[in-house]
One Martini backbone bead per residue (centre of mass of N, CA, C, O) as a GRO file, in nm:
protein
  552
    1UNK     BB    1   7.242  -0.203   6.998
    2UNK     BB    2   7.192  -0.438   7.241
    3UNK     BB    3   7.199  -0.698   7.057
    4UNK     BB    4   7.484  -0.634   6.929
    5UNK     BB    5   7.640  -0.675   7.221
    6UNK     BB    6   7.562  -0.949   7.331
    7UNK     BB    7   7.730  -1.100   7.098
    8UNK     BB    8   7.759  -0.961   6.792
    9UNK     BB    9   7.941  -0.787   6.542
   10UNK     BB   10   7.728  -0.727   6.262
   11UNK     BB   11   7.729  -0.551   5.970
   12UNK     BB   12   7.405  -0.416   5.922
   13UNK     BB   13   7.076  -0.348   5.788
   14UNK     BB   14   6.836  -0.355   5.989
   15UNK     BB   15   6.665  -0.518   6.230
   16UNK     BB   16   6.572  -0.790   6.097
   17UNK     BB   17   6.837  -0.845   5.952
   18UNK     BB   18   7.011  -0.859   6.201
   19UNK     BB   19   6.874  -1.094   6.346
   20UNK     BB   20   6.906  -1.295   6.111
   21UNK     BB   21   7.219  -1.289   6.098
   22UNK     BB   22   7.274  -1.379   6.391
   23UNK     BB   23   7.121  -1.656   6.363
   24UNK     BB   24   7.300  -1.760   6.130
   25UNK     BB   25   7.564  -1.752   6.281
   26UNK     BB   26   7.475  -1.946   6.511
   27UNK     BB   27   7.418  -2.188   6.332
   28UNK     BB   28   7.700  -2.212   6.206
   29UNK     BB   29   7.854  -2.244   6.476
   30UNK     BB   30   7.707  -2.506   6.569
   31UNK     BB   31   7.795  -2.673   6.319
   32UNK     BB   32   8.098  -2.641   6.364
   33UNK     BB   33   8.112  -2.761   6.646
   34UNK     BB   34   8.009  -3.031   6.577
   35UNK     BB   35   8.231  -3.105   6.375
   36UNK     BB   36   8.464  -3.072   6.581
   37UNK     BB   37   8.374  -3.289   6.777
   38UNK     BB   38   8.393  -3.526   6.577
   39UNK     BB   39   8.692  -3.487   6.486
   40UNK     BB   40   8.837  -3.478   6.760
   41UNK     BB   41   8.755  -3.763   6.845
   42UNK     BB   42   8.877  -3.915   6.610
   43UNK     BB   43   9.174  -3.765   6.654
   44UNK     BB   44   9.234  -3.712   6.955
   45UNK     BB   45   9.167  -3.408   7.022
   46UNK     BB   46   9.113  -3.118   7.151
   47UNK     BB   47   8.835  -2.936   7.132
   48UNK     BB   48   8.931  -2.645   7.186
   49UNK     BB   49   9.158  -2.640   6.972
   50UNK     BB   50   8.962  -2.701   6.731
   51UNK     BB   51   8.803  -2.439   6.757
   52UNK     BB   52   9.020  -2.232   6.705
   53UNK     BB   53   9.098  -2.340   6.421
   54UNK     BB   54   8.820  -2.302   6.301
   55UNK     BB   55   8.797  -1.995   6.347
   56UNK     BB   56   9.051  -1.932   6.168
   57UNK     BB   57   8.932  -2.045   5.904
   58UNK     BB   58   8.678  -1.870   5.878
   59UNK     BB   59   8.807  -1.590   5.879
   60UNK     BB   60   8.944  -1.630   5.588
   61UNK     BB   61   8.655  -1.651   5.443
   62UNK     BB   62   8.603  -1.372   5.534
   63UNK     BB   63   8.536  -1.063   5.504
   64UNK     BB   64   8.640  -0.785   5.668
   65UNK     BB   65   8.338  -0.662   5.704
   66UNK     BB   66   8.237  -0.968   5.827
   67UNK     BB   67   8.374  -0.977   6.086
   68UNK     BB   68   8.387  -1.121   6.394
   69UNK     BB   69   8.343  -0.975   6.713
   70UNK     BB   70   8.480  -0.958   7.032
   71UNK     BB   71   8.343  -0.878   7.341
   72UNK     BB   72   8.453  -0.804   7.662
   73UNK     BB   73   8.167  -0.771   7.796
   74UNK     BB   74   8.064  -1.053   7.728
   75UNK     BB   75   8.267  -1.206   7.899
   76UNK     BB   76   8.229  -1.062   8.185
   77UNK     BB   77   7.885  -1.069   8.193
   78UNK     BB   78   7.847  -1.386   8.088
   79UNK     BB   79   8.074  -1.601   8.060
   80UNK     BB   80   8.234  -1.587   8.332
   81UNK     BB   81   8.009  -1.650   8.539
   82UNK     BB   82   7.928  -1.930   8.419
   83UNK     BB   83   8.207  -2.060   8.452
   84UNK     BB   84   8.250  -2.010   8.756
   85UNK     BB   85   7.987  -2.139   8.866
   86UNK     BB   86   8.034  -2.424   8.744
   87UNK     BB   87   8.302  -2.477   8.889
   88UNK     BB   88   8.202  -2.429   9.180
   89UNK     BB   89   7.962  -2.633   9.180
   90UNK     BB   90   8.189  -2.879   9.117
   91UNK     BB   91   8.322  -2.807   9.400
   92UNK     BB   92   8.480  -2.948   9.675
   93UNK     BB   93   8.538  -2.820   9.972
   94UNK     BB   94   8.698  -3.043  10.110
   95UNK     BB   95   8.911  -3.061   9.886
   96UNK     BB   96   8.992  -2.765   9.885
   97UNK     BB   97   9.090  -2.760  10.180
   98UNK     BB   98   9.325  -2.980  10.138
   99UNK     BB   99   9.460  -2.763   9.900
  100UNK     BB  100   9.498  -2.458   9.999
  101UNK     BB  101   9.808  -2.410  10.021
  102UNK     BB  102   9.905  -2.447   9.725
  103UNK     BB  103   9.693  -2.253   9.608
  104UNK     BB  104   9.781  -1.997   9.759
  105UNK     BB  105  10.064  -1.996   9.654
  106UNK     BB  106   9.995  -1.968   9.347
  107UNK     BB  107   9.759  -1.731   9.377
  108UNK     BB  108   9.958  -1.547   9.514
  109UNK     BB  109  10.276  -1.533   9.501
  110UNK     BB  110  10.280  -1.662   9.217
  111UNK     BB  111  10.147  -1.436   9.043
  112UNK     BB  112  10.344  -1.212   9.133
  113UNK     BB  113  10.597  -1.351   9.023
  114UNK     BB  114  10.513  -1.409   8.732
  115UNK     BB  115  10.437  -1.109   8.654
  116UNK     BB  116  10.712  -0.988   8.715
  117UNK     BB  117  10.894  -1.160   8.531
  118UNK     BB  118  10.732  -1.103   8.268
  119UNK     BB  119  10.760  -0.794   8.267
  120UNK     BB  120  11.065  -0.773   8.261
  121UNK     BB  121  11.104  -0.938   7.994
  122UNK     BB  122  10.928  -0.756   7.815
  123UNK     BB  123  11.104  -0.502   7.848
  124UNK     BB  124  11.366  -0.632   7.737
  125UNK     BB  125  11.261  -0.761   7.464
  126UNK     BB  126  11.038  -0.518   7.361
  127UNK     BB  127  11.051  -0.223   7.498
  128UNK     BB  128  10.851  -0.172   7.717
  129UNK     BB  129  10.671  -0.020   7.918
  130UNK     BB  130  10.574  -0.069   8.239
  131UNK     BB  131  10.275  -0.075   8.206
  132UNK     BB  132  10.231  -0.267   7.963
  133UNK     BB  133  10.405  -0.491   8.076
  134UNK     BB  134  10.229  -0.538   8.334
  135UNK     BB  135   9.965  -0.601   8.197
  136UNK     BB  136  10.070  -0.843   8.030
  137UNK     BB  137  10.181  -1.003   8.272
  138UNK     BB  138   9.909  -1.055   8.402
  139UNK     BB  139   9.762  -1.183   8.163
  140UNK     BB  140   9.990  -1.423   8.142
  141UNK     BB  141   9.921  -1.538   8.448
  142UNK     BB  142   9.677  -1.673   8.354
  143UNK     BB  143   9.466  -1.951   8.405
  144UNK     BB  144   9.314  -2.204   8.187
  145UNK     BB  145   9.123  -2.512   8.260
  146UNK     BB  146   8.942  -2.628   8.041
  147UNK     BB  147   9.147  -2.809   7.891
  148UNK     BB  148   9.269  -2.965   8.126
  149UNK     BB  149   8.998  -3.091   8.220
  150UNK     BB  150   8.931  -3.234   7.952
  151UNK     BB  151   9.176  -3.422   7.976
  152UNK     BB  152   9.108  -3.555   8.251
  153UNK     BB  153   8.850  -3.692   8.140
  154UNK     BB  154   9.019  -3.885   7.946
  155UNK     BB  155   9.254  -3.873   8.175
  156UNK     BB  156   9.289  -3.994   8.459
  157UNK     BB  157   9.336  -3.813   8.754
  158UNK     BB  158   9.429  -3.710   9.039
  159UNK     BB  159   9.224  -3.545   9.260
  160UNK     BB  160   9.436  -3.340   9.371
  161UNK     BB  161   9.518  -3.225   9.104
  162UNK     BB  162   9.246  -3.126   9.004
  163UNK     BB  163   9.200  -2.941   9.249
  164UNK     BB  164   9.455  -2.763   9.207
  165UNK     BB  165   9.375  -2.656   8.924
  166UNK     BB  166   9.089  -2.538   8.996
  167UNK     BB  167   9.175  -2.364   9.243
  168UNK     BB  168   9.375  -2.178   9.102
  169UNK     BB  169   9.178  -2.054   8.901
  170UNK     BB  170   8.968  -1.937   9.100
  171UNK     BB  171   9.186  -1.744   9.245
  172UNK     BB  172   9.366  -1.610   9.019
  173UNK     BB  173   9.156  -1.441   8.874
  174UNK     BB  174   9.115  -1.231   9.103
  175UNK     BB  175   9.396  -1.136   9.144
  176UNK     BB  176   9.442  -1.038   8.854
  177UNK     BB  177   9.216  -0.824   8.855
  178UNK     BB  178   9.337  -0.651   9.079
  179UNK     BB  179   9.604  -0.589   8.946
  180UNK     BB  180   9.499  -0.464   8.694
  181UNK     BB  181   9.345  -0.232   8.839
  182UNK     BB  182   9.597  -0.107   8.975
  183UNK     BB  183   9.756  -0.043   8.713
  184UNK     BB  184   9.535   0.146   8.598
  185UNK     BB  185   9.551   0.353   8.829
  186UNK     BB  186   9.848   0.432   8.770
  187UNK     BB  187   9.791   0.529   8.478
  188UNK     BB  188   9.577   0.757   8.560
  189UNK     BB  189   9.744   0.894   8.825
  190UNK     BB  190  10.067   0.801   8.879
  191UNK     BB  191   9.981   0.671   9.157
  192UNK     BB  192  10.064   0.439   9.454
  193UNK     BB  193   9.995   0.317   9.756
  194UNK     BB  194  10.052   0.054   9.971
  195UNK     BB  195   9.796   0.098  10.141
  196UNK     BB  196   9.596   0.098   9.908
  197UNK     BB  197   9.653  -0.187   9.803
  198UNK     BB  198   9.560  -0.336  10.058
  199UNK     BB  199   9.280  -0.219  10.097
  200UNK     BB  200   9.176  -0.291   9.812
  201UNK     BB  201   9.219  -0.597   9.828
  202UNK     BB  202   9.051  -0.656  10.082
  203UNK     BB  203   8.785  -0.525   9.998
  204UNK     BB  204   8.736  -0.689   9.739
  205UNK     BB  205   8.750  -0.976   9.851
  206UNK     BB  206   8.565  -0.962  10.097
  207UNK     BB  207   8.324  -0.828   9.964
  208UNK     BB  208   8.273  -1.060   9.758
  209UNK     BB  209   8.229  -1.283   9.970
  210UNK     BB  210   7.979  -1.153  10.109
  211UNK     BB  211   7.801  -1.138   9.857
  212UNK     BB  212   7.813  -1.442   9.784
  213UNK     BB  213   7.701  -1.551  10.056
  214UNK     BB  214   7.434  -1.407  10.060
  215UNK     BB  215   7.328  -1.528   9.785
  216UNK     BB  216   7.371  -1.826   9.847
  217UNK     BB  217   7.183  -1.848  10.099
  218UNK     BB  218   6.934  -1.734   9.960
  219UNK     BB  219   6.903  -1.963   9.756
  220UNK     BB  220   6.856  -2.187   9.961
  221UNK     BB  221   6.592  -2.074  10.070
  222UNK     BB  222   6.439  -2.073   9.790
  223UNK     BB  223   6.478  -2.378   9.717
  224UNK     BB  224   6.320  -2.492   9.973
  225UNK     BB  225   6.027  -2.387   9.869
  226UNK     BB  226   6.099  -2.535   9.576
  227UNK     BB  227   6.100  -2.856   9.407
  228UNK     BB  228   6.202  -2.723   9.107
  229UNK     BB  229   6.401  -2.755   8.838
  230UNK     BB  230   6.336  -2.493   8.670
  231UNK     BB  231   6.355  -2.289   8.905
  232UNK     BB  232   6.645  -2.365   8.985
  233UNK     BB  233   6.776  -2.272   8.729
  234UNK     BB  234   6.689  -1.977   8.729
  235UNK     BB  235   6.810  -1.904   9.002
  236UNK     BB  236   7.116  -1.975   8.940
  237UNK     BB  237   7.148  -1.782   8.710
  238UNK     BB  238   7.082  -1.527   8.866
  239UNK     BB  239   7.313  -1.562   9.075
  240UNK     BB  240   7.550  -1.562   8.882
  241UNK     BB  241   7.493  -1.283   8.744
  242UNK     BB  242   7.421  -1.116   9.002
  243UNK     BB  243   7.691  -1.141   9.160
  244UNK     BB  244   7.865  -0.986   8.957
  245UNK     BB  245   7.691  -0.721   8.945
  246UNK     BB  246   7.703  -0.660   9.246
  247UNK     BB  247   8.007  -0.638   9.265
  248UNK     BB  248   8.036  -0.395   9.064
  249UNK     BB  249   7.846  -0.198   9.205
  250UNK     BB  250   8.018  -0.221   9.497
  251UNK     BB  251   8.331  -0.251   9.423
  252UNK     BB  252   8.385  -0.548   9.402
  253UNK     BB  253   8.425  -0.885   9.360
  254UNK     BB  254   8.257  -1.067   9.124
  255UNK     BB  255   8.423  -1.333   9.121
  256UNK     BB  256   8.404  -1.402   9.416
  257UNK     BB  257   8.095  -1.398   9.434
  258UNK     BB  258   8.047  -1.635   9.240
  259UNK     BB  259   8.211  -1.852   9.371
  260UNK     BB  260   8.085  -1.855   9.656
  261UNK     BB  261   7.800  -1.916   9.558
  262UNK     BB  262   7.866  -2.183   9.416
  263UNK     BB  263   7.978  -2.333   9.661
  264UNK     BB  264   7.721  -2.322   9.833
  265UNK     BB  265   7.524  -2.458   9.637
  266UNK     BB  266   7.694  -2.717   9.573
  267UNK     BB  267   7.737  -2.807   9.903
  268UNK     BB  268   7.417  -2.778  10.005
  269UNK     BB  269   7.167  -2.801   9.819
  270UNK     BB  270   7.185  -3.104   9.712
  271UNK     BB  271   7.162  -3.240  10.028
  272UNK     BB  272   6.897  -3.060  10.164
  273UNK     BB  273   6.654  -2.925   9.946
  274UNK     BB  274   6.662  -3.152   9.718
  275UNK     BB  275   6.600  -3.365   9.485
  276UNK     BB  276   6.725  -3.587   9.269
  277UNK     BB  277   6.594  -3.472   9.004
  278UNK     BB  278   6.691  -3.180   9.054
  279UNK     BB  279   6.994  -3.241   9.056
  280UNK     BB  280   7.022  -3.356   8.778
  281UNK     BB  281   6.913  -3.114   8.624
  282UNK     BB  282   7.096  -2.894   8.732
  283UNK     BB  283   7.380  -3.019   8.663
  284UNK     BB  284   7.322  -3.062   8.365
  285UNK     BB  285   7.280  -2.770   8.281
  286UNK     BB  286   7.566  -2.665   8.378
  287UNK     BB  287   7.722  -2.849   8.192
  288UNK     BB  288   7.608  -2.728   7.934
  289UNK     BB  289   7.676  -2.435   7.985
  290UNK     BB  290   7.981  -2.471   7.994
  291UNK     BB  291   8.015  -2.597   7.721
  292UNK     BB  292   7.879  -2.374   7.548
  293UNK     BB  293   8.060  -2.146   7.626
  294UNK     BB  294   8.328  -2.262   7.546
  295UNK     BB  295   8.257  -2.302   7.247
  296UNK     BB  296   8.212  -1.999   7.178
  297UNK     BB  297   8.472  -1.866   7.289
  298UNK     BB  298   8.687  -2.033   7.125
  299UNK     BB  299   8.570  -1.976   6.850
  300UNK     BB  300   8.586  -1.659   6.881
  301UNK     BB  301   8.898  -1.646   6.915
  302UNK     BB  302   8.955  -1.742   6.630
  303UNK     BB  303   8.793  -1.511   6.485
  304UNK     BB  304   8.969  -1.271   6.610
  305UNK     BB  305   9.210  -1.372   6.453
  306UNK     BB  306   9.471  -1.233   6.254
  307UNK     BB  307   9.698  -1.356   6.045
  308UNK     BB  308   9.857  -1.103   5.954
  309UNK     BB  309   9.905  -0.990   6.236
  310UNK     BB  310  10.043  -1.243   6.349
  311UNK     BB  311  10.283  -1.240   6.156
  312UNK     BB  312  10.394  -0.962   6.232
  313UNK     BB  313  10.404  -1.053   6.561
  314UNK     BB  314  10.566  -1.328   6.594
  315UNK     BB  315  10.823  -1.253   6.746
  316UNK     BB  316  10.679  -1.122   6.994
  317UNK     BB  317  10.526  -1.380   7.068
  318UNK     BB  318  10.775  -1.557   7.119
  319UNK     BB  319  10.899  -1.378   7.349
  320UNK     BB  320  10.646  -1.392   7.532
  321UNK     BB  321  10.635  -1.695   7.564
  322UNK     BB  322  10.901  -1.718   7.717
  323UNK     BB  323  10.835  -1.528   7.948
  324UNK     BB  324  10.592  -1.685   8.075
  325UNK     BB  325  10.742  -1.954   8.106
  326UNK     BB  326  10.953  -1.866   8.301
  327UNK     BB  327  10.759  -1.752   8.513
  328UNK     BB  328  10.624  -2.031   8.566
  329UNK     BB  329  10.867  -2.194   8.639
  330UNK     BB  330  10.962  -2.019   8.883
  331UNK     BB  331  10.689  -2.074   9.030
  332UNK     BB  332  10.634  -2.380   9.047
  333UNK     BB  333  10.901  -2.532   9.137
  334UNK     BB  334  10.991  -2.372   9.398
  335UNK     BB  335  10.726  -2.342   9.548
  336UNK     BB  336  10.632  -2.647   9.544
  337UNK     BB  337  10.885  -2.746   9.706
  338UNK     BB  338  10.779  -2.609   9.991
  339UNK     BB  339  10.528  -2.782  10.070
  340UNK     BB  340  10.673  -3.012  10.249
  341UNK     BB  341  10.685  -2.819  10.516
  342UNK     BB  342  10.330  -2.796  10.537
  343UNK     BB  343  10.266  -3.036  10.339
  344UNK     BB  344  10.199  -3.227  10.100
  345UNK     BB  345  10.368  -3.322   9.852
  346UNK     BB  346  10.461  -3.232   9.524
  347UNK     BB  347  10.500  -3.391   9.254
  348UNK     BB  348  10.690  -3.353   8.980
  349UNK     BB  349  10.481  -3.445   8.766
  350UNK     BB  350  10.273  -3.230   8.850
  351UNK     BB  351  10.443  -2.980   8.784
  352UNK     BB  352  10.458  -3.042   8.482
  353UNK     BB  353  10.158  -3.010   8.437
  354UNK     BB  354  10.137  -2.715   8.544
  355UNK     BB  355  10.320  -2.604   8.329
  356UNK     BB  356  10.188  -2.708   8.062
  357UNK     BB  357   9.889  -2.606   8.173
  358UNK     BB  358   9.963  -2.301   8.093
  359UNK     BB  359   9.676  -2.173   7.977
  360UNK     BB  360   9.517  -1.968   7.757
  361UNK     BB  361   9.207  -1.754   7.732
  362UNK     BB  362   8.931  -1.577   7.805
  363UNK     BB  363   9.048  -1.369   8.017
  364UNK     BB  364   9.291  -1.272   7.851
  365UNK     BB  365   9.117  -1.167   7.617
  366UNK     BB  366   8.943  -0.965   7.776
  367UNK     BB  367   9.175  -0.790   7.889
  368UNK     BB  368   9.294  -0.705   7.624
  369UNK     BB  369   9.023  -0.578   7.501
  370UNK     BB  370   9.024  -0.366   7.774
  371UNK     BB  371   9.215  -0.179   7.704
  372UNK     BB  372   9.302   0.118   7.676
  373UNK     BB  373   9.287   0.336   7.415
  374UNK     BB  374   9.550   0.524   7.509
  375UNK     BB  375   9.746   0.303   7.498
  376UNK     BB  376  10.050   0.232   7.412
  377UNK     BB  377  10.031  -0.014   7.178
  378UNK     BB  378   9.755  -0.168   7.188
  379UNK     BB  379   9.729  -0.340   6.924
  380UNK     BB  380   9.991  -0.499   6.975
  381UNK     BB  381   9.907  -0.623   7.249
  382UNK     BB  382   9.666  -0.774   7.145
  383UNK     BB  383   9.818  -0.945   6.935
  384UNK     BB  384  10.000  -1.089   7.131
  385UNK     BB  385   9.783  -1.220   7.317
  386UNK     BB  386   9.634  -1.372   7.081
  387UNK     BB  387   9.882  -1.531   6.999
  388UNK     BB  388   9.926  -1.676   7.267
  389UNK     BB  389   9.652  -1.814   7.278
  390UNK     BB  390   9.698  -1.982   7.025
  391UNK     BB  391   9.963  -2.121   7.101
  392UNK     BB  392   9.855  -2.240   7.369
  393UNK     BB  393   9.605  -2.404   7.270
  394UNK     BB  394   9.749  -2.565   7.047
  395UNK     BB  395  10.032  -2.647   7.151
  396UNK     BB  396   9.960  -2.727   7.452
  397UNK     BB  397   9.697  -2.877   7.393
  398UNK     BB  398   9.814  -3.111   7.208
  399UNK     BB  399  10.044  -3.199   7.427
  400UNK     BB  400   9.911  -3.266   7.697
  401UNK     BB  401   9.809  -3.562   7.671
  402UNK     BB  402  10.088  -3.678   7.625
  403UNK     BB  403  10.220  -3.577   7.888
  404UNK     BB  404  10.026  -3.727   8.080
  405UNK     BB  405  10.094  -4.012   7.977
  406UNK     BB  406  10.407  -3.998   8.005
  407UNK     BB  407  10.395  -3.935   8.327
  408UNK     BB  408  10.179  -4.125   8.466
  409UNK     BB  409   9.924  -3.973   8.628
  410UNK     BB  410   9.689  -4.189   8.512
  411UNK     BB  411   9.743  -4.440   8.664
  412UNK     BB  412   9.540  -4.746   8.678
  413UNK     BB  413   9.421  -5.013   8.817
  414UNK     BB  414   9.207  -5.274   8.800
  415UNK     BB  415   9.129  -5.280   9.101
  416UNK     BB  416   9.043  -4.986   9.120
  417UNK     BB  417   8.811  -5.014   8.925
  418UNK     BB  418   8.655  -5.230   9.082
  419UNK     BB  419   8.607  -5.060   9.336
  420UNK     BB  420   8.443  -4.841   9.190
  421UNK     BB  421   8.214  -5.022   9.099
  422UNK     BB  422   8.126  -5.100   9.384
  423UNK     BB  423   8.083  -4.819   9.488
  424UNK     BB  424   7.854  -4.744   9.288
  425UNK     BB  425   7.658  -4.971   9.373
  426UNK     BB  426   7.634  -4.890   9.670
  427UNK     BB  427   7.546  -4.593   9.642
  428UNK     BB  428   7.295  -4.631   9.473
  429UNK     BB  429   7.139  -4.823   9.658
  430UNK     BB  430   7.129  -4.628   9.903
  431UNK     BB  431   6.986  -4.397   9.764
  432UNK     BB  432   6.728  -4.556   9.691
  433UNK     BB  433   6.651  -4.633   9.977
  434UNK     BB  434   6.611  -4.342  10.077
  435UNK     BB  435   6.380  -4.283   9.872
  436UNK     BB  436   6.194  -4.504   9.970
  437UNK     BB  437   6.151  -4.400  10.257
  438UNK     BB  438   6.018  -4.138  10.175
  439UNK     BB  439   5.778  -4.269  10.020
  440UNK     BB  440   5.662  -4.424  10.257
  441UNK     BB  441   5.627  -4.186  10.460
  442UNK     BB  442   5.428  -4.030  10.243
  443UNK     BB  443   5.233  -4.270  10.106
  444UNK     BB  444   5.304  -4.384   9.815
  445UNK     BB  445   5.369  -4.662   9.954
  446UNK     BB  446   5.323  -4.967  10.027
  447UNK     BB  447   5.456  -5.184  10.241
  448UNK     BB  448   5.507  -5.426  10.058
  449UNK     BB  449   5.648  -5.283   9.824
  450UNK     BB  450   5.873  -5.160   9.995
  451UNK     BB  451   6.000  -5.427  10.101
  452UNK     BB  452   6.068  -5.544   9.821
  453UNK     BB  453   6.250  -5.318   9.717
  454UNK     BB  454   6.447  -5.297   9.950
  455UNK     BB  455   6.547  -5.594   9.929
  456UNK     BB  456   6.666  -5.570   9.644
  457UNK     BB  457   6.880  -5.348   9.733
  458UNK     BB  458   7.011  -5.516   9.963
  459UNK     BB  459   7.146  -5.721   9.785
  460UNK     BB  460   7.346  -5.521   9.664
  461UNK     BB  461   7.470  -5.419   9.917
  462UNK     BB  462   7.577  -5.696  10.032
  463UNK     BB  463   7.751  -5.771   9.785
  464UNK     BB  464   7.938  -5.522   9.786
  465UNK     BB  465   8.040  -5.536  10.073
  466UNK     BB  466   8.164  -5.819  10.058
  467UNK     BB  467   8.364  -5.762   9.826
  468UNK     BB  468   8.507  -5.526   9.958
  469UNK     BB  469   8.602  -5.667  10.210
  470UNK     BB  470   8.782  -5.876  10.057
  471UNK     BB  471   8.971  -5.668   9.915
  472UNK     BB  472   9.071  -5.528  10.179
  473UNK     BB  473   9.154  -5.827  10.297
  474UNK     BB  474   9.279  -6.000  10.059
  475UNK     BB  475   8.997  -6.188   9.977
  476UNK     BB  476   8.928  -6.298   9.705
  477UNK     BB  477   8.643  -6.478   9.556
  478UNK     BB  478   8.341  -6.376   9.704
  479UNK     BB  479   8.158  -6.298   9.486
  480UNK     BB  480   7.853  -6.231   9.396
  481UNK     BB  481   7.614  -6.319   9.152
  482UNK     BB  482   7.443  -6.044   9.217
  483UNK     BB  483   7.608  -5.807   9.100
  484UNK     BB  484   7.459  -5.822   8.796
  485UNK     BB  485   7.196  -5.726   8.890
  486UNK     BB  486   6.922  -5.592   8.778
  487UNK     BB  487   6.664  -5.385   8.834
  488UNK     BB  488   6.435  -5.537   8.689
  489UNK     BB  489   6.489  -5.811   8.847
  490UNK     BB  490   6.485  -5.695   9.147
  491UNK     BB  491   6.168  -5.571   9.070
  492UNK     BB  492   5.972  -5.792   8.963
  493UNK     BB  493   5.772  -5.856   9.208
  494UNK     BB  494   5.659  -5.566   9.255
  495UNK     BB  495   5.481  -5.533   9.005
  496UNK     BB  496   5.246  -5.722   9.099
  497UNK     BB  497   5.162  -5.550   9.355
  498UNK     BB  498   5.096  -5.294   9.133
  499UNK     BB  499   4.889  -5.374   8.901
  500UNK     BB  500   4.625  -5.222   8.993
  501UNK     BB  501   4.768  -4.935   8.945
  502UNK     BB  502   4.960  -4.982   8.732
  503UNK     BB  503   5.242  -4.959   8.539
  504UNK     BB  504   5.289  -4.654   8.533
  505UNK     BB  505   5.316  -4.606   8.840
  506UNK     BB  506   5.563  -4.785   8.879
  507UNK     BB  507   5.750  -4.638   8.668
  508UNK     BB  508   5.749  -4.369   8.826
  509UNK     BB  509   5.894  -4.486   9.075
  510UNK     BB  510   6.143  -4.590   8.925
  511UNK     BB  511   6.239  -4.326   8.812
  512UNK     BB  512   6.303  -4.198   9.086
  513UNK     BB  513   6.517  -4.405   9.171
  514UNK     BB  514   6.707  -4.361   8.923
  515UNK     BB  515   6.761  -4.063   8.988
  516UNK     BB  516   6.895  -4.111   9.253
  517UNK     BB  517   7.131  -4.262   9.135
  518UNK     BB  518   7.229  -4.028   8.952
  519UNK     BB  519   7.279  -3.829   9.180
  520UNK     BB  520   7.502  -3.993   9.324
  521UNK     BB  521   7.699  -3.996   9.085
  522UNK     BB  522   7.727  -3.690   9.042
  523UNK     BB  523   7.842  -3.632   9.329
  524UNK     BB  524   8.091  -3.829   9.308
  525UNK     BB  525   8.221  -3.682   9.063
  526UNK     BB  526   8.238  -3.393   9.194
  527UNK     BB  527   8.413  -3.526   9.450
  528UNK     BB  528   8.617  -3.742   9.328
  529UNK     BB  529   8.539  -4.053   9.390
  530UNK     BB  530   8.475  -4.099   9.089
  531UNK     BB  531   8.517  -4.178   8.778
  532UNK     BB  532   8.402  -4.105   8.467
  533UNK     BB  533   8.397  -4.393   8.347
  534UNK     BB  534   8.213  -4.520   8.559
  535UNK     BB  535   7.975  -4.324   8.556
  536UNK     BB  536   7.903  -4.345   8.255
  537UNK     BB  537   7.830  -4.649   8.251
  538UNK     BB  538   7.603  -4.627   8.466
  539UNK     BB  539   7.432  -4.405   8.334
  540UNK     BB  540   7.376  -4.559   8.082
  541UNK     BB  541   7.216  -4.785   8.210
  542UNK     BB  542   7.003  -4.603   8.346
  543UNK     BB  543   6.898  -4.478   8.075
  544UNK     BB  544   6.799  -4.742   7.958
  545UNK     BB  545   6.598  -4.796   8.187
  546UNK     BB  546   6.431  -4.528   8.142
  547UNK     BB  547   6.343  -4.588   7.845
  548UNK     BB  548   6.165  -4.848   7.932
  549UNK     BB  549   5.980  -4.658   8.060
  550UNK     BB  550   5.689  -4.533   8.122
  551UNK     BB  551   5.502  -4.279   8.112
  552UNK     BB  552   5.302  -4.073   8.318
   0.00000   0.00000   0.00000
């Protein structure tokens, strides 16, 4: 039945019993994921690596007949579009444009070089035929940034490095899928002309971009018609899943379609056609969706791995691990060394992070499970890839935070932190002033209340600008005492002016202003202007103030 394929394949009898068992499994997985989150935070280990280990442990406790199986169609049609759209939604096009040259180098010639070297080494080490070796070489050339970005959130990394990692993943997924498809064509037909390769590559990429652009701009038009948070969420989910399916139906790249649509929605919709409250709701939903999908997919990867099979293929896994690491090293270090001739150079420490952060995940697993049934040695190839995913997620995943700290790529001075605090205060105050202007123009606020509230925010603006000016001019020490002024203190006099309309009405207006501040912070974090540490602290303060307000 369809519901059996939507999520998990659990062999049971009876429709109602089937649904009940699926729900039971979901509840258990959610509880396990919650426990992993608590333990990983306490032990300071990557959450994703902990999920894989937890899945591995659960699998050993289940009978063979009740093992949970991960369906590749589930990853391609549901998980992958959500992850791609969420990543694209939170990618700043201006920053992506500034790093497009090294990204194109890694995701274009880089993946071809890495896949080629890995394939040759796999053929020499494991004695595979060219087709299986090439397919696995492409699968092992894919990078999954979920764990790397999670580490960057804990240990602040330079914005350009974060954009480079995210951008490479967005582009190289699509290139890998095209290569995988071309190799399968050779396997089925026995021949492939260079002209066909070029035509197919251009058609798939350009066609996917056109489909994504059309759906992305269509969504902007629809979102502008109704500024409703829940409708916006439903529409963006439909766009994310629909872009992928439209690409598949038209035989172009669904991955490119999803990425382009996400970039358009994330970089135009939030600033032009929706309110601050809608922005906060929309981006919060997609943050949760990405987190939830990553939780399930990496837990299910652990559940998919069979310890006995892994042990039997361990020598082959070890050799394959060496092969793709050699391919990645020859790709990252020499290629990125040439960047200095046409763009800002990539520091050696960053290259080390890109090498160690070459972690395998969901897409590699999906491609392995989708290998043709008639492919020679298919089960062994799947076992090798799953073993690589386990070793990569656990071994490299656990060592990556230590490597990042050891390389000191995340070093930030106290003065830098202070500047970001002041930037956050300035940006939120100006965002609230803009929201006040809109409320006043629409007649929601009387002039007296508008002037009082705007003056209160102007105090914060002036104090932040004065302090920032002194820091930039290297004349510290003139910070205003009003820097620490809370929103409730700044707006205290305004409350009396609206007492006749009731405290609830004033709190509703304050809530809208606080949401405008949160929207500005979310946008700043997405654009890598502010670090997550600073944004989280200020959002926590704003949330506390929101909780003190009365409901509408």
